[in-house]
C-alpha positions in Angstrom: 53.3 -14.4 8.0 49.9 -15.7 6.2 48.6 -14.9 9.8 49.2 -11.1 10.3 47.9 -10.8 6.6 44.8 -12.1 7.8 44.7 -10.0 10.9 45.1 -6.9 9.1 42.6 -7.6 6.6 39.9 -8.4 9.1 41.2 -5.5 10.8 40.7 -3.0 7.8 37.0 -4.7 7.0 35.9 -3.8 10.5 37.0 0.0 10.2 36.1 0.7 6.6 34.6 3.7 6.0 31.1 3.2 5.2 29.5 5.7 2.5 25.9 7.1 2.4 25.3 5.0 -0.7 26.0 2.0 1.0 23.6 2.5 3.2 19.7 1.0 3.0 17.7 3.8 5.0 14.1 4.3 4.0 12.7 6.4 4.6 16.0 8.4 3.8 16.4 11.1 6.8 16.5 14.7 6.5 20.2 14.9 7.9 22.6 12.6 7.7 26.1 12.6 8.5 28.6 9.6 8.5 32.3 10.0 10.3 35.3 7.5 10.8 34.6 4.2 13.3 31.8 2.0 14.2 30.1 1.1 17.0 30.5 -2.8 17.3 27.6 -5.3 18.1 28.5 -8.0 20.7 25.8 -10.0 22.7 26.5 -7.8 26.1 24.5 -5.3 23.8 21.5 -3.4 26.1 19.1 -0.8 25.6 18.1 1.7 28.9 15.1 4.0 28.6 14.6 7.5 30.3 12.3 10.1 30.5 8.6 10.3 30.8 7.4 8.3 27.8 4.0 6.1 27.0 4.0 2.4 27.8 4.2 1.9 24.1 8.1 2.2 24.4 8.9 -0.7 26.0 7.0 -3.0 23.7 8.9 -1.1 20.6 12.2 -1.3 22.6 11.6 -4.9 23.0 10.4 -5.6 19.3 13.6 -3.9 18.1 16.0 -6.1 20.3 14.5 -9.3 19.5 14.6 -8.2 15.7 18.2 -7.0 16.0 19.1 -10.0 17.9 17.2 -12.4 15.2 19.2 -10.6 12.4 23.1 -11.1 13.8 22.1 -14.4 16.3 24.3 -13.0 19.1 21.8 -14.5 21.8 21.7 -10.9 23.6 21.6 -11.2 27.5 18.9 -8.3 27.3 15.5 -10.2 27.4 11.8 -7.9 27.7 12.6 -4.3 28.7 9.1 -3.7 31.3 10.4 0.2 32.8 12.5 3.2 33.0 16.3 3.3 34.0 16.7 -0.1 34.1 19.9 -0.7 32.7 21.6 2.4 33.5 25.2 1.6 32.1 23.8 0.0 28.5 24.8 1.3 25.0 21.7 2.1 23.8 20.2 5.1 25.4 16.9 6.0 24.3 15.5 9.6 26.1 11.9 10.6 25.2 11.0 14.0 27.0 7.2 13.0 26.8 4.5 10.3 25.6 3.3 10.8 22.1 -0.2 11.1 20.9 -1.6 9.3 18.6 -2.3 12.2 16.2 -1.8 14.4 13.2 1.1 17.1 14.3 2.4 15.7 16.8 6.3 15.7 17.5 7.6 12.6 15.4 11.5 14.1 15.2 14.4 12.4 16.8 17.9 12.8 17.0 20.4 9.4 16.6 24.0 10.0 17.6 26.3 6.6 17.1 30.0 6.7 18.8 32.5 3.8 18.9 31.2 3.0 22.6 27.8 4.4 23.2 24.5 5.3 20.9 21.9 7.8 21.9 18.3 8.3 20.7 17.0 11.5 21.9 13.1 12.0 20.9 10.7 14.3 22.5 7.8 12.0 22.2 8.2 8.3 22.1 6.7 7.9 19.0 9.5 9.7 17.4 11.7 7.2 19.5 10.2 4.5 17.5 11.1 6.0 14.0 14.4 6.5 15.6 15.2 2.8 16.5 13.7 1.7 13.2 16.5 4.0 11.7 19.0 2.2 13.7 17.7 -1.0 12.3 18.7 -0.4 8.8 21.8 1.2 9.8 23.5 -1.9 10.5 26.2 -3.2 8.7 28.2 -6.2 8.7 31.6 -7.7 7.8 32.7 -11.3 7.2 32.1 -12.2 10.9 31.1 -9.5 13.0 28.0 -7.0 13.1 28.5 -2.9 13.8 26.9 0.3 13.5 29.0 3.2 11.5 29.6 6.0 13.6 27.3 8.9 12.4 24.6 11.6 13.2 21.1 11.3 12.5 18.3 14.1 12.8 15.2 13.5 11.1 11.6 14.7 11.3 8.7 14.0 8.3 8.1 16.3 6.0 4.1 15.4 5.7 1.5 14.5 8.9 -0.3 11.9 7.2 1.3 9.0 5.9 -1.6 6.3 5.1 -2.0 3.1 4.0 -5.6 1.8 3.3 -6.5 -1.2 3.3 -10.2 -2.8 2.3 -11.6 -5.6 4.4 -15.0 -5.7 2.7 -14.0 -6.7 -0.7 -12.2 -9.7 0.1 -12.0 -10.3 4.3 -8.3 -10.2 5.8 -8.2 -11.9 8.9 -6.5 -10.2 12.0 -3.3 -11.1 11.5 -2.8 -9.9 7.8 -3.7 -6.7 9.3 -1.3 -6.9 12.2 2.0 -7.8 10.3 1.0 -5.2 7.4 0.9 -2.3 10.8 4.3 -3.7 11.2 5.4 -2.9 7.9 4.1 0.3 8.5 5.9 1.1 11.2 8.9 0.2 9.9 8.8 2.7 7.1 7.7 5.6 9.5 4.1 5.3 8.3 1.5 6.7 10.8 -2.2 6.7 9.6 -4.0 3.4 8.6 -6.9 3.9 6.9 -9.6 0.9 7.2 -12.1 0.4 4.8 -14.9 -2.0 6.5 -18.0 -1.8 4.8 -18.7 -2.0 0.9 -21.3 -3.6 -1.1 -19.6 -6.5 -0.9 -19.7 -7.0 2.7 -20.2 -5.8 6.1 -17.1 -6.1 8.3 -17.8 -4.6 11.9 -19.7 -6.9 14.7 -22.9 -5.1 15.6 -24.6 -5.9 18.4 -27.3 -3.5 18.5 -28.0 -4.3 14.8 -26.9 -8.1 14.3 -28.8 -8.2 10.9 -25.5 -6.2 9.4 -23.2 -9.4 10.5 -26.0 -11.8 10.2 -27.5 -11.0 6.4 -24.6 -8.3 5.4 -21.1 -10.2 6.0 -20.9 -14.3 4.8 -19.8 -14.8 8.3 -16.5 -12.8 7.9 -16.5 -10.0 10.0 -13.9 -8.1 12.8 -15.7 -8.6 16.3 -15.5 -5.5 18.8 -13.0 -7.3 20.8 -10.9 -8.0 17.7 -10.9 -4.0 16.5 -10.0 -2.6 20.0 -7.1 -5.1 19.7 -6.2 -4.1 16.7 -6.1 -0.1 17.4 -4.1 -1.0 20.3 -1.5 -3.0 18.4 -1.7 0.1 15.7 -1.4 2.9 18.5 1.7 0.3 20.4 3.2 1.1 17.0 2.8 5.1 16.7 -0.4 4.1 14.3 -3.7 6.5 14.0 -6.7 4.2 12.4 -9.3 5.7 10.6 -12.4 3.5 10.1 -14.3 3.9 7.0 -18.0 3.1 6.5 -19.1 4.1 3.0 -22.4 5.8 2.0 -24.5 6.7 0.9 -23.4 4.6 -2.4 -22.0 1.3 -2.0 -24.7 0.5 -0.1 -25.6 -3.2 -1.3 -24.3 -4.5 1.9 -26.2 -2.2 4.5 -29.7 -2.6 2.4 -29.5 -6.2 2.2 -30.1 -6.1 6.1 -31.7 -2.9 6.0 -33.9 -2.8 2.6 -36.6 -0.1 3.9 -34.1 2.8 4.0 -32.7 2.3 -0.1 -33.7 4.3 -2.3 -34.7 2.0 -5.2 -38.9 1.8 -5.8 -40.8 0.1 -8.8 -44.1 2.5 -10.3 -46.8 0.0 -9.9 -50.1 1.2 -11.9 -53.2 1.1 -10.4 -55.5 3.3 -12.1 -55.6 5.6 -14.8 -52.8 8.4 -14.9 -50.2 9.5 -12.6 -52.8 9.3 -9.7 -53.1 6.0 -10.5 -49.6 5.3 -9.5 -48.4 3.8 -6.6 -45.1 3.5 -5.4 -43.4 0.0 -3.9 -40.7 0.3 -2.1 -37.8 -2.4 -3.4 -38.0 -4.7 -0.2 -34.6 -7.4 -1.3 -31.7 -6.2 -1.9 -28.3 -8.8 -2.2 -24.2 -8.9 -1.4 -22.5 -7.8 -4.5 -20.5 -10.6 -5.7 -18.8 -8.6 -8.9 -16.2 -5.6 -8.9 -17.4 -2.0 -9.5 -20.1 0.4 -9.4 -23.5 -0.1 -8.4 -26.6 1.4 -7.8 -28.0 0.4 -4.4 -27.7 3.7 -2.4 -29.4 5.3 0.6 -32.2 6.9 0.8 -31.2 10.9 1.7 -35.5 11.6 2.2 -36.1 8.6 4.7 -36.0 9.7 8.2 -35.0 6.5 9.3 -32.3 6.5 7.6 -30.3 8.8 10.1 -31.6 7.0 12.8 -30.1 3.9 11.9 -26.6 5.4 10.8 -26.6 7.5 14.2 -27.8 4.4 16.0 -24.6 2.5 14.0 -22.2 5.6 15.0 -23.0 5.5 18.4 -21.9 2.1 18.5 -18.9 2.1 16.1 -17.0 5.3 17.0 -15.8 4.2 20.7 -14.2 1.4 18.9 -11.7 4.1 17.4 -10.4 6.7 19.4 -8.7 8.7 17.0 -10.6 11.7 15.7 -11.4 11.4 11.9 -14.5 9.0 10.8 -14.0 8.1 6.8 -17.5 8.1 5.4 -16.8 7.6 1.6 -19.0 9.2 -0.3 -17.8 8.1 -3.8 -19.1 6.6 -7.0 -22.7 7.5 -6.3 -24.1 7.2 -9.8 -27.6 8.9 -8.1 -29.6 6.4 -10.5 -32.2 5.4 -7.8 -32.4 8.8 -6.6 -33.1 10.1 -10.1 -36.1 7.0 -10.7 -37.9 7.9 -7.2 -40.5 10.3 -7.1 -40.7 11.0 -3.7 -36.5 11.7 -3.8 -36.9 13.9 -6.4 -39.6 16.0 -4.5 -37.5 16.2 -1.7 -35.2 18.0 -3.7 -37.5 20.4 -4.9 -38.8 20.8 -1.2 -34.9 21.8 -0.4 -34.0 23.7 -3.6 -31.7 21.3 -4.3 -30.3 21.3 -7.8 -28.7 18.3 -8.3 -27.8 15.0 -7.2 -24.3 16.5 -5.9 -26.2 19.4 -3.6 -28.7 16.2 -2.3 -25.4 14.5 -0.9 -24.3 17.3 0.4 -27.1 17.9 2.7 -27.2 13.9 3.4 -23.4 14.7 4.4 -24.3 17.3 6.2 -26.4 15.3 8.9 -23.8 13.2 9.4 -21.4 15.7 10.4 -23.6 16.4 14.0 -23.7 12.5 14.2 -19.8 12.4 14.5 -19.2 15.5 16.5 -21.2 13.9 19.3 -18.3 11.7 19.4 -15.9 13.8 19.2 -14.9 12.8 15.3 -13.9 14.7 12.0 -15.8 13.4 9.4 -13.5 12.7 5.9 -14.6 11.8 2.3 -13.8 11.0 -0.9 -13.7 13.9 -3.1 -17.3 13.9 -4.4 -18.7 15.3 -1.2 -16.7 18.7 -1.8 -19.5 21.0 -2.8 -20.0 24.8 -2.5 -22.0 24.2 0.4 -20.1 21.7 2.2 -18.8 22.1 6.0 -15.0 23.3 6.0 -14.4 20.9 8.8 -14.7 17.9 6.5 -11.3 16.8 5.1 -11.3 16.2 1.6 -9.6 12.7 0.0 -8.1 13.3 -3.1 -8.6 10.2 -5.1 -9.5 10.9 -9.2 -6.8 11.4 -12.1 -6.6 12.0 -15.6 -8.4 9.1 -16.5 -11.3 10.6 -15.1 -11.3 13.5 -16.9 -9.5 16.0 -14.9 -5.5 16.9 -14.2 -4.5 14.7 -11.9 -4.6 15.8 -8.7 -6.8 18.7 -9.6 -9.5 18.4 -6.6 -6.6 18.7 -4.1 -5.9 22.3 -5.8 -9.7 22.8 -5.0 -9.4 21.8 -1.7 -6.9 23.5 -0.5 -8.1 26.6 -2.7 -11.7 26.0 -0.8 -9.9 26.3 2.7 -10.7 22.2 2.9 -8.2 20.3 4.6 -7.0 16.9 2.4 -5.1 13.8 1.3 -3.8 12.9 -1.8 -4.5 9.5 -2.8 -3.6 9.7 -6.8 -0.9 8.5 -7.7 -0.4 5.9 -5.1 -3.2 3.2 -5.9 -0.7 0.2 -5.3 -3.9 -2.0 -6.6 -3.3 -1.0 -9.8 -0.1 -2.6 -10.4 1.8 -0.1 -11.6 5.8 0.5 -11.2 7.6 1.7 -8.3 9.2 4.4 -10.2 5.4 5.9 -11.0 4.6 6.2 -7.6 7.9 7.4 -6.5 7.0 10.5 -8.9 3.6 11.4 -7.0 4.1 14.3 -4.9 1.5 15.8 -2.5 2.6 19.0 -2.7 1.7 20.1 -6.3 4.5 21.7 -8.7 3.5 24.6 -10.7 0.3 25.8 -9.2 0.5 29.4 -7.2 -0.6 28.1 -3.1 -0.2 30.4 0.0 1.7 29.1 2.9 -1.5 28.7 4.6 -2.9 26.5 1.4 0.0 24.1 1.8 -0.4 23.7 5.4 -3.9 22.1 4.7 -1.9 18.9 2.6 -1.9 16.9 5.7 0.1 14.2 2.9 -0.9 11.3 1.0 -1.8 7.6 1.5 -1.5 4.6 -0.9 -5.1 2.7 -1.3 -5.1 -1.3 -1.3 -8.7 -2.3 -2.9 -9.0 -5.8 -2.8 -11.1 -6.9 -5.4 -7.7 -8.9 -6.6 -6.2 -9.9 -4.0 -6.3 -12.2 -0.9 -4.8 -13.1 2.5 -2.5 -15.0 0.3 -1.6 -11.7 -1.8 -2.4 -9.3 -0.6 1.2 -8.2 1.0 2.9 -8.8 -2.2 0.6 -6.1 -4.0 1.6 -3.6 -0.9 5.2 -4.6 -0.1 7.7 -3.3 -1.0 6.5 -0.2 -3.7 4.4 1.3 -0.3 7.9 1.6 0.8 8.4 4.2 -1.8 5.4 5.8 -1.2 6.1 5.8 2.5 10.1 7.4 1.6 7.9 10.1 -1.1 5.9 11.4 2.1 8.2 11.5 4.9 11.7 12.7 3.4 12.7 16.2 1.7 11.4 16.6 -1.7 15.0 16.5 -4.0 14.8 12.9 -2.1 14.5 11.7 -6.0 17.0 9.2 -7.4 15.0 6.3 -8.5 18.5 4.2 -8.8 18.8 4.4 -5.2 15.6 4.0 -4.5 15.7 0.6 -6.0 18.9 0.2 -4.4 17.6 0.6 -0.7 14.2 -1.1 -1.6 15.7 -4.5 -2.6 17.2 -4.9 1.1 14.2 -3.2 2.7 11.8 -6.0 1.2 13.9 -8.6 2.3 14.3 -7.5 5.8 10.2 -7.0 6.2 10.3 -10.9 6.1 11.4 -10.5 9.6 8.0 -8.6 10.6 5.7 -12.0 9.0 5.4 -10.2 5.7 4.8 -12.8 3.0 5.5 -10.6 0.0 8.2 -12.8 -0.8 7.9 -16.1 0.1 3.9 -16.6 -1.0 5.4 -16.5 -4.5 6.7 -20.3 -4.0 3.5 -21.7 -3.2 1.7 -20.3 -5.8 4.3 -21.2 -8.0 4.1 -24.8 -6.4 0.4 -24.9 -7.3 0.8 -23.8 -11.0 3.4 -26.4 -11.5 1.2 -29.2 -9.9 4.8 -29.3 -7.8 6.8 -30.0 -10.2 10.2 -28.3 -9.5 10.7 -25.3 -12.3 13.3 -22.5 -12.8 11.7 -21.8 -16.3 8.2 -21.1 -14.4 10.4 -19.1 -11.7 12.1 -17.2 -14.8 8.6 -16.7 -16.8 7.3 -14.5 -13.7 10.4 -12.3 -13.3 9.8 -11.1 -16.8 6.2 -10.5 -16.4 3.9 -8.4 -14.8 -0.5 -8.3 -13.9 -2.4 -6.1 -16.4 -2.4 -2.6 -15.1 -5.0 -0.5 -14.5 -8.5 -2.0 -14.3 -7.8 -4.1 -17.6 -7.1 -7.6 -15.9 -11.0 -7.4 -14.7 -12.5 -6.5 -17.6 -16.0 -4.5 -16.4 -15.6 -5.9 -12.9 -17.0 -9.8 -13.6 -14.4 -11.5 -15.1 -13.3 -12.2 -11.4 -16.2 -12.3 -8.8 -15.4 -12.4 -5.1 -15.4 -16.3 -5.0 -12.7 -16.9 -7.9 -9.4 -18.1 -7.7 -6.5 -15.5 -7.3 -4.1 -18.4 -7.5 -3.0 -18.0 -10.7 0.2 -16.8 -12.5 -1.0 -13.1 -12.7 -1.2 -13.4 -8.5 2.5 -14.8 -8.9 3.7 -11.9 -10.7 4.3 -8.5 -9.5 5.3 -4.5 -10.5 8.9 -4.3 -10.9 9.5 -7.9 -12.6 12.8 -8.2 -11.4 14.8 -9.8 -14.3 13.2 -7.1 -16.2 14.3 -4.3 -14.5 18.0 -5.3 -14.3 17.8 -6.9 -18.1 16.5 -3.2 -19.1 19.8 -2.0 -17.1 22.0 -4.5 -19.1 20.5 -3.3 -22.2 21.2 0.3 -21.7 24.9 -0.4 -20.5 25.2 -2.8 -24.1 24.0 0.3 -26.2 26.1 2.6 -24.5 28.9 0.5 -24.3 29.0 -2.5 -27.0 32.4 -4.7 -24.7 32.6 -8.2 -24.8 31.1 -8.1 -21.0 28.4 -5.7 -21.8 27.1 -7.9 -24.7 27.7 -11.3 -22.8 25.1 -10.5 -19.8 22.3 -9.3 -22.6 22.9 -12.7 -24.4 22.8 -14.9 -20.9 19.0 -13.6 -20.9 18.4 -14.5 -24.1 19.6 -17.8 -24.1 17.8 -18.1 -20.4 15.0 -17.5 -22.3 14.9 -19.9 -24.9 15.9 -22.8 -22.7 12.8 -21.3 -20.5 10.5 -21.8 -23.5 11.2 -25.8 -23.6 11.5 -26.5 -20.2 7.7 -24.4 -20.1 6.8 -26.9 -22.5 8.1 -30.5 -20.8 6.6 -29.2 -17.2 3.3 -28.6 -19.0 2.9 -31.9 -19.4 1.6 -32.5 -16.5 0.8 -29.1 -15.3 -2.4 -27.9 -17.1 -2.2 -24.1 -15.0 1.1 -23.7 -17.2 -0.7 -24.7 -20.7 -1.9 -20.8 -20.8 1.7 -19.5 -20.5 2.8 -21.1 -23.7 2.0 -18.9 -26.1 3.6 -16.0 -24.3 6.8 -17.9 -23.5 7.0 -18.7 -27.3 6.6 -15.0 -28.3 10.0 -14.5 -26.1 11.8 -17.1 -27.2 11.3 -16.4 -30.9 12.4 -13.0 -30.5 15.4 -13.9 -28.4 16.5 -16.7 -31.2 16.6 -13.6 -33.8 18.4 -11.4 -31.2 20.9 -13.8 -30.5 21.3 -14.3 -34.4 21.9 -10.3 -34.8 24.3 -9.6 -31.4 26.3 -12.8 -30.9 26.2 -14.4 -34.7 26.8 -11.0 -35.7 24.2 -12.5 -38.7 21.8 -10.1 -41.0 18.1 -10.5 -39.6 15.4 -9.0 -41.9 14.5 -6.1 -39.9 10.4 -6.8 -40.6 10.7 -10.3 -39.1 12.1 -8.3 -35.7 9.5 -5.9 -35.7 6.9 -8.6 -36.3 8.3 -10.9 -33.4 8.4 -7.4 -31.2 5.0 -6.6 -31.2 3.6 -9.6 -31.0 5.4 -9.6 -27.7 3.5 -6.3 -26.6 0.3 -8.6 -25.7 -2.0 -8.8 -23.0 -3.8 -11.8 -24.3 -2.5 -14.2 -22.3 -2.8 -15.1 -18.5 -3.7 -11.8 -17.6 0.2 -11.2 -17.6 2.3 -9.1 -20.0 6.0 -8.7 -21.1 8.1 -6.3 -18.6 10.5 -7.4 -20.9 8.8 -5.3 -24.6 10.3 -1.4 -24.1 14.0 -3.2 -23.5 13.5 -5.8 -25.9 12.6 -2.4 -28.4 15.5 -0.9 -27.8 17.7 -3.7 -29.0 15.5 -4.4 -32.3 16.0 -0.4 -33.1 19.1 -0.3 -32.2 
């Protein structure tokens, strides 16, 4: 009898109806409906491709099959997929009408029909089919001993055509393997533009055969060879991703001017006689790579014909490496100090009737447009390039927020109303360590602003910038993922997909699934913790990291000088991430307890408080042979002290002096220790004030 019951129990679970709330799909599709039944996965599962796709579909389908096999351990019989209609009887049929272009406005839609016996993926282009395979992977379900796909229908397409991630390879050089694994991560969440920031004050990262001084003098030996660049561009294209390179000019010019100081704007005025007639200008002949973060004065000279000769030659060599139609020229944060102090440049402004430095920079940028058009490239730049005389062909990259003295996203509104296409990055700066909810709430389509349909169409989408002043190849993944998956959803899914609780739940699964692509955002933490603990096993150190977050905004690296480009990024702040896991869960526990003071809800809160009391004691022991733990002890003590008092109040039901509690609480509102902050402060405050 018990065997019959077991069989019935197993059968029930194998056919149990899956609900939408149980799915961990991201970005959430435009339309998805579930029906009863399931497609059971076996080792005989095979894939067949028909139509007229680009050859990238074979790479994508093979990778799909290997990832699915890795998750299920089934040892599929099918190996590499190399041609059309190889297995007509296959259970997964992928039909592509045509090859897709790696460009904006391409058809990226797909439909996915899962029945108990067959799965059909239809797409106009192979790019859409790649997206459909990612959704299918995310739909995988399991029982206690089997894997299956729920019977369902999905029809999907992106809301915005530009869904980008920028990686800065200039501040800290990011090797090829770092770029490739993040391209895989982008493809997994249907992002399609990789903006590659290749030049800044801290380094020139492109091999130049015609201008070797740029890598000899301005790269510290860290650069991408032209063959590596071509390989990465193809790798991206095989995943449906467009690569947009950036060479930042005319500001952020330290690296270029280290190699070519003669096109710099800084001069010295030498007095060789009486009065102005006795003054001579001396061109500064030496610049150095910048080792700090921040905004610096070295700027290209827009009045010097040699500036344009050099840039034209550089574009002639670099543009052919990137077949996409967009080229980003930066154009941001030029303070113009070297222009103001150069009489020759001031005379040039008067001659060309340029009222200010902004108009002078527009003159400079306009000279670049024909250089890029020669290679069928459209110019893109940060919002500073937008002036009344800027070409309407330029794409405006909106990045400034309220902290720069204007309404967040105002430049995006100004751009579309001024006739420019635009991309939003304000609100998506993942390097600033803000929580996922902050990014998820930002939409490229402005609210409460009247825009015509034509103006709305100029909003191409959004892009998450990953500036690398404070990251290394070992930590960059933990700063990009998993939050960027939430930004990808904002750019793909319907605007009414906004449930933060649903997002957090799905993000946990999406995050760990990204590991199969080689991303290190989860496992890198273990190595850093071993460094800090001096290779002592410590749950306490892990517990502290799960309630701390790195300082947000630009506060960790005050004035850009605390951390130089060669400073250690192996410390506690590098372990910690936004959305500290225990902090998120503790806040929910507090909310549940304050809503319903049941014994069960109370015990959850008490368990956290007890854990933090013990954690402090264990950290003190650990610190006896771990100098890097010492800076954490004051922070741990503050959390222990208030936890003990709250235990008296909640667990022991004792009267605790409110002034004592408030004093201890405010000590937890600190940014003084190890470049981190206690992410549980607001939750503790709710308990104190209850």
